[in-house]
N, C-alpha and C positions, 0 to 999 in steps of 0.2 A: 550323794549319788550312789546308787546301788551297784553291786558288782555286775549285774546283768546289763545295766546301762553302759558301764565302762567298756565291757566287751563289745557291745554293738558299735560304739564310737571307734574303737580300734579297728574293727573289721571294715567300717566305712572308709577310714583313712587309708587302709591297705589297698582297697579297691581303687580309690581315686589316685593313689600314687602309681599304681600299675599302668594307668592310662597315659602317663607322661611320656612323650617321645624322647628317647635318648639320642644324643648325637652319634652319628656313625663315625667309626675310626677313620682317620685321614688315609686315603689310599696311597700306596707306595708307587713311586714312579717306576715305569717299566724300563726306561732307558735313561740311565744316569751314569755319571762318572763317580765312582765310589772313592771315598777318602782312603788314603793309605792307612794301613794298620801296622801294629808292631812298634818298633823303636822310633819310627818316623813321626809318631803322633806328637811327641814332645817338640820336635822341630816345627811342626805345623801349628802349634798352639798359638792362638792370637791372630790367625790369618783368615782370609775369606774362605779358603778351602776347608778349614776346620769347622766352619759354621754352615756350609752349604754343600749342595750337590748340583751338578750341571745337567740340565734336561736337554734332550735332543742332541747330545754330543757324546762321542766316544773317541778316545785317543786311537790313532791308526794302528797302534801296536796291541790294542786290546782285542780279545776274542769276539766281543760283541760289536765291533766297528762295522757299520754298514754305510758305505759311501753312497752318495746320491748319483746314480748313473742316469744320464740324460741321453735321449736319442731323438732322431728325426730324419725324415727324408729330405735330401738336398739335391742340388744340381751343380755339377762340375762343368764349367765352360772352358773355352779356349783349347779344346783338344784338336788334334790333327787327324780327324777322320776316324778316331778309334773309339768314339762313343757309339750310342745305339738309340734308334727310335722305336725299338720293340719294347714297349712298356706295358705292364698289366693295366687294364682299364681303371681299377680303383685307385692305383697309385698315380696314374696319369691325371685323373680328375682332381685328386688331392693337390698335385703340383700346379695345375692350371689355376685352381682356386687360390693357392698361396701366392702365386706370382701376380695374379690380378689384384689381390689385396695390397701387394707392394707397389702397384702402379705400372707393372710391365705392360707396354703397349699403349699406355695412356699419355698423350702429349701434355696434358695438364700437370703430370708428375715429372715432366722432362725425361720420360723413359719410353718415348714412342719409337716408332721405326720398325719394331719387330714384336710380334704377338707371342704370348705364351705357347700357343700351338706350334708356331714356327720354330721356337727355341727347342721344344721337345722333339720335333721332327728332324732336327739337324744331327748329323753324325759327329759334329764337333762338340756335342754336349752328352752328358751321361747322368742318369739318375743314380744316386748313391745313398748309402746308409751312413749316417754320421753319429758317432758316439763320443761321449766325454764323461769325465768324472768331476763333479762339482765339489770343491774342497769344503770341509766342514766350516760352519760359521761364516760363509761367504757373504760379501757385501754387494748389493745390487748397484746398478748404474744410477748416478745422481745427476739430474739435469737442473742447472741453475735457472731461476726465473729470468725471462727475457728483459733486457734493459733497453730503453729507447736509444736507437742509434748504434747499438752493439749487438753482435751476434751472440746468442745464448751459448754458454759453455756447459759442458757436462764432465763429470768425473767418472771415468770408466769403472765398471764393476770388477770383481775378482776375475782374473784371467786364468784360463786353463787350456790344456792341449786337447786336440780332437783326433780321433781316428776315423778315417773315411774308407769305405769299402763299396765297390760297385755292386749294385743290386744283382744278386745271382739270377733273377728272373729276366734280366735284360741281356742283350748281346754285346755289351761293352768288352773291348779287348785290351784296353790300356788306359790308365789315368795319368800317364806321364805328361808333365808339363801343364796340367790343368789348374784351374782356380775355382775354389768353392764359392758359389753364390750364397748370399745371406740366407741362413737356415734357422728356423725355429727349433729349439731343443726343449723336450718335455721329459719329466721323470716317468718311470714305468715302462711298460712294454711298447713296442713300436707298432702303432695302429693308425688307421685313417678314419675319417668320419667324425661324427659329433661326440664320440665318447673319449676323445683325447683329453689328457690332463692339461693343466694350464702351462703356458710357456714360462719358464724361469730363466732361460738363457738363450743365446743365439751364437752362431758361429759363421765365420767366413775367412777367406784368405788363400794364399797360394798353397798348392799341394806339393808335398815332398814324398817321393817314393824312397824306399830303402836305397841309400846312395851307392851301395855296391852293385852297380848296374852292369849286367853282362848280356848284351843283346843275343849272344849265341844260344843261351839257355842250356849249355852243355856242362859248364863247370858247376861245382858244388855251390858256388857263390851266386848262381842265378836267382832271380827274385820273382815275386808275384806282383806284377804291375797293376793288379786290380785292387790293391790296398795301399793306402798312404796315410800321411799325417798332415795336419795343419798345426804348426807349432804356435802356441799361444793364440790360437784362433777362436777360442770360446770366451764369451763374456757373460757373467751372471747379471741378470736384469733385476731380480728381486732379492731382497735380503733373506737369508736363511735364518729362521728363528733360533735364538739362543737365550735360555733362561736359567736363572739360579733359583733353587728352592732351599729355604732354610730348613735345617733338620729340626729346630725348635722354633715354631712360628712365634713372631713377636713384632709388633710395629716398631718398637724401639730398636730391635736388632736389625730390622730391615733398613731403617734410617742410618744406622751405624755402618752397615756393609755398603750401602749406597754412597755415603760420603767418602768412605775409604777408597772405593774404586774411582770415584770422580776426582778425588785429589790426585790419584796416580795417573789418571787419563782424563785430563780436562777436555771439555768440548772444543773441537777444532773447527776451523773454517770449512764450511761445506757439510758439516755433520748435522743431520736433521735433529737428533735428540741427544740428551746427555748419554755418556757411556753406560751408566747404570740408572735405571728408573724403577722405583718400587711400585708394584701393582696391587699388592695385598700384604697381609701380615706374613706371607710365606714366599711370595714370588717377586723376583726382580727380572727385568728384561735388560739384556746387554746389547749395545750397539758397538760394532767394531770401528774404531777411529779410522779415518781415511789413510793415515800414514801407516797403518798396520793391516790394510786390507789384503796384502799379499803375505802376511805373516800371522795367520789366524792361530796356528798352533802355538807360536810364541806368545801371542796375546792371551790365550787361555791360561797358559802356565803362569804368566805374570799376574793375571787376575787371581788365580788360586792362591798364589804365594804373597799377595799384597797384605801388609800388616794393617790391622784394623785401627790401632791407635798409633799414629806415627809421631807423637810428640817427642818420644825419646828413642829414636831409631838406633842410636849408637849402642844402647844397652841390648837391643835385639841382635845387632851384629856380634857383640861380645858373647852373648849367650849361645848363639848358633855356632860361633867359631869354637867355643868350648865343646859343643856337641860333636862337631866335625873331628876335632883332635882326639876325642875320646872314642869315637866310633866312625870310621870312614864310610860305613854303610849309609850314613846320613848325607853323603855328598850330593846326590841329586836335589834333595830338598834345600840344603844349605845354598847351593849354587843359585837356584831360582829365587830364594829369599833375598840374597844379596842383590841380584839383578832387579828385583821388584822394588827394593828400597832405593836403589839408584846411587847417585854420586856421593850421597852421605855415607855410604859404606866404604868408600875407597880408602880413607886414612887408616882404617883398621885392617882391611884385607891386604893392603900393601905390605904389611909386616910379614905376610906369608909368602911373598913372591920368591924368597930364597930359603924357605923352610926346608929342613933336611929330608923330611918324609915326602915322597913323591905325590901321593894323592891330595893332601891339603895344599901343596904348592900348585898343582895343576888346577884344582878348583878355584883357587884365588886368581890364577892367571887367566882362566877362562872367564871369570866374572869381570876381571879388569879389561879383557878384550871386548866383552859385551858392552861395557861402559866406555870403551874407547879411551882407556887410560894410557897416556904416552909412556908412563913409567913401566907399565906391563910390556909395552913394545920393546923396551931395552932387553928384558929377559927373554922374550920370545925370539928376538933376532939371534941371540946367542944360542938358544936351543935349536933354532932352525939350521944353523950352520954346523954346530958341533954336537948336538944331542944324538941319542939313539934313534933308530928308524921310526918307531911309533911316535916319539916326541917331535921329530922333524916334520912328520906329516901333520901332526896337530898344530905345530907352529905355523906352517904354511897356510893352513885354513884360517887361523886366528889373525894372522897378519893382514889378511885380505881386506878387512874392514877397519883397520886402524887408521888414525888421522894421517894426512899427507906428511911424509917425512922422507927426505932423500936417503937417510940411513936404512929405512925399511925397504925402500925400492932396491937399494944396493945389496942388502942381504938376500932378497928374493932372487935377484939376478945371479948371485953366487950360487943359490940353490938350483939354478938351471943346469949347473954342472955336477950335481950330486950323482953318486954312483947308482942310486936307486931310481928306476924309471918313474915310479909313482910320485916320488918327491919332486922330480923335475916337472911332471905334469901339474901337480898342485901349485908349484911355484909359478908356472906359466899362467894358470887360471887366476891366481891372485894378482899377477901383474896385469892381466887383461882386464880384470874387474876394476883395478886401480887406474887403468888407462896410462900405463907407464909410457913416457914419451920415447924411450929407447926401443919400444916394441914396434917394429915396422908393421903397418896395417893399411890395407886398402880394401875397399868394397868393390867386388867384381860384378858389374852389371846388375846390382841389386839382387844377386842370387845368393852370395855368401861372402863372409869376411875371410880374407886371406892374411894371416899373420906370419911374421918371421921372427923367431926368438934366437938370440945369440947363445948357442950352447955348444959345448965340445962333443956332445953325443948326438949323432944324426938320428932323426926320427920324423915321421909323419903322424899327425894327430888329427882325427876327425871328430868334430863336435857337432851336436845337433840340438842344442838348447837355444831357445829363442831364434836369433838369426843363425843359420848353419855356418859353421866355421871350419876352416882348414888351417892348421898350424904347421909350419916347417921349422924344425929344430936344426940349427946349424946356419951360420952366417952365409955359407955358400955350399949348400948340399948339392953336389954335382952328380949328374947322371953318368954312370960308368961308360967309358968308351973302349972299343967300338960298340955300337948298339945296333941291333937288328931285331925289332920286336913287332909282332903282329897280334891283333886282338879283334874280337867281334867279326869273325869270318873274314878277316883281313880287310875289313872296312876301315880299320885304324892301323896304320903302319908308322913306325918310327925308326929312322936310320940316320947314319952319318951323312952329312952333306957332301956332294961331289963337286970338286973344283971351287969350293968356297975359300975366300981369303981368310975367313975367321974360323979357326980350328975349334972354337968353343960353341959352334952352332950345330944344331941337329935339324933334320927335316921331318915334318909331320904330314902324312898323307891321310886324308879322311874323306869318306863318302857316306852321306846320310842314307837312311833307308828309303827316303822319298826321292832323292836326287839320282839322276842317271850318270852325272859326271862327278869327279872328285876334286877336292881342293888340296893344294900342296903349299905349305907355308914353312918358314924357317923361324926358329926361336933359339934362345940361349940354352946351353946344355946344363941347366940347373933346375931343381925342382920348383923353385919359386916362380921363375919366369915361364917355365913350362905350364904350370897350373894357370897362371894368368892368361897365357895365350889360348889355352883350351877354352876357357869360359868367356873371354873378352868378345864383345860384339863391335865390329868395325863401324864407326860412325864418322860424320863430318867433323865432330869435335875431337874424336880420337881415331885418326886414320890408320893406326897400327893394325897389322893383320891379326885376326882372331877367328876361332871356329864357332863361337857362340854356343858351346855345349851347355847342357843343363848341369845343375849341381850333381845330380846322380851320375851322369855320364863322366863328369870331370873326376869324381872320386873313383869311379870304376877304372878310368884310364890310368890314374896314378897308382892304383892298387895293382893293376896288371903289370905296370912297369916294375914295381917293387917285387911282385911275385915271381917275375922272370929273372930276377937277380941283377937288375940294372940300377937299383937304388940301395945304398947301404943303410944299416940301422934298423930300428923297430918301426912297426906300423900298429898304431893303437886307435881304438874307436870308443866313443862314449856311448853309454847305453840309453835307450829311449825311455823317457819318463813315463809316458802314458801306458805303454805296453807293460812295463815293469809294475806299475801300479795295479793294472788289471790282473797280472799274474799273482801278485801277493801284496798284502798290506802289512806294514808294521815291523819289518826287519830294520829297525832304526840303528842298531848298534853293530851290525855285521859289516866287516870291512872286506870288500871284494875288489880285486884289482881289475883294471880295464883289460879287455882281452887282447892277447897277441894273436897274430895270424900265422898259421902253420906254414911250413915250407910248401912249395907248389906240388910236391909229390905226395903230400899228406892230405887228409880230409880238411877242407877249409871250414872254419866255424861260421855260425851265423854272426851277423853284426851284433856285438854285445853293447848294450845301451846302459849308460850310467848317468845319474843326475848329480853331477858334482860341480858344474861350471857356474851357473847363475843362481847361487843362493842369495837370498835377500839378506841385508844387514841384520845381524842379531841372531840368525840361525847358526847353530853351533854343531859341527860334526863331532860325534863321539870319538873318544880315543880308540886307537886301533886295538882290536881284540883278536886279530888273526895275523901274527907276525910271520916274518919269513923264517925258514928253517935255521938260519944262522943267528937269529936274534932271540933273546929270552922274551917270554910273553909278558907284556906290561900289565899292570893291574887293571881290573875292570873299571870302566869310566862311569861317571855320573850320566844317567840317561837324560836325553833332552829331545824336544820335538824338532829335531833337525830334519832336513830333507832326506827321505829314505835313500839308502844306498842299495842299489839294485844288485840282485844276485846274478852271477855270471851265466852266460850261455852255456848249455851243456852239450852242444853238438860239436864236440871235438876241440873246444878251446883249451889252450894250455896257459895257465897263469904262471907268471914268473914267481 
């Protein structure tokens, strides 16, 4: 072959190779949860989180977190003439179409008797704007297939709170006492017509106005009755997608990750698909198990920290324990790795329950509490009674979900007498969650729960999580006598009884805004009976006298009594979950106390709302990083996806 021929062959080969299409580089995900860097990489070695990133999800404390806000037009019914039939035409047509689709006015749907037009024309109804925040990785409603002779059952989807506001284009004057009719909720802007997004949730339920209700409208505590909430009124209908993407695609690695997750979270009854399902050499789909549908943040952390090869889990516990003891900055990852391993880690972490250094000891105790270890409860009971302030608060939270044990209940009851008000409140919350038999409880007219806790420190506590709740601290929190109190333009008067044989009774005079005449009834001169009498509805089954006030009015009345100096002790309120979530996302580790209420001659703060009462089992509150002025600051805690602690109201609240 000549040199000329060889050159021609090389040129032809070069041209033919240039026409070969090269594979494009794999695009990077635009919304992923990044793996921790730095010293924590060694702790995460051999975990699902070290091999993958999570698509479509961001922790609520990350700058890129974008929650799914859902909205919709709804109808509030059962108003007392405070609604409006002045509705914009486009919204009116939208509401009629929606109600017709739901069967309103159709006898075949057992919803006849009144047409959509008649409902909208009534002043007992109001068109409202409904908003809610769908939690990340939410699970949709699951309906079981019908079985012959049995009513089909359904597993509810993820539940969330709703905010309801009267449409400003209508003439509605108050939503007090209303009930939200079933409303479709869609992501994106609030629009009508054919360009609406798909329905992913729905909402309904009784409406609660800010409970500090002052009909006078003159005090600083007066409220906007055009806005309210439906606690736990939203339900997700469709699963929110959640996927894992391998950083190094491989069918073998996908199978390894899939098997590790499914071993940790086996498929449960009613679960459509396995927890992890491989879809390609790089993508796995995640299904949240039904038992964790209300703990999606916890589920994500457990998935990320799940060990890929669990044959020798004890060696993993030993290695991570050495990393914790050498550098406490590894505490968050070590905590979740132990929780993900499960009960097999207990024999080794129990050795740290009485470790001399605080951070390793607390990480071990938190892990033991997550795994409901009875031995951890022994140490937590001692800390709860005799520890420093931050540790007592931590112990009260961790004891909440420990197994039933009279010693644990006894320790929490002792904490009801703690000198710190926040410790007392958390001990009460733990006892309420554990349904302590010595905690007196009644449900008043399906409006709210009324609790009485035996404490040496008198206090009234207002809770608004799930079912609204009022707690009276003190076995017999008496109203100071003599009493002469007026509120709400003297429509509510409280005074001593005249000529009564019982010196422990007081007289209540009340006239509603609609009635021409007033009612006068007597009740015992203590806060517990006083509250029950205000809200109780007299029936044939319960002929005792009562005023049948709403939850808002009841709380407003007890607050007025306290503000005018006739009730001793503190007055504390819990902060609202939904409004706090809208205001800010991600302050997971800040400790903010519940608000006090200033003296009557000072500016009264807004209702401060805190999500501390109904946390699901397994959610862990971080250690306190804002101590009182008399306590040394405890060390920084391991972060965890606990329920956010809301920041305090800024309108004149004074924290203790």
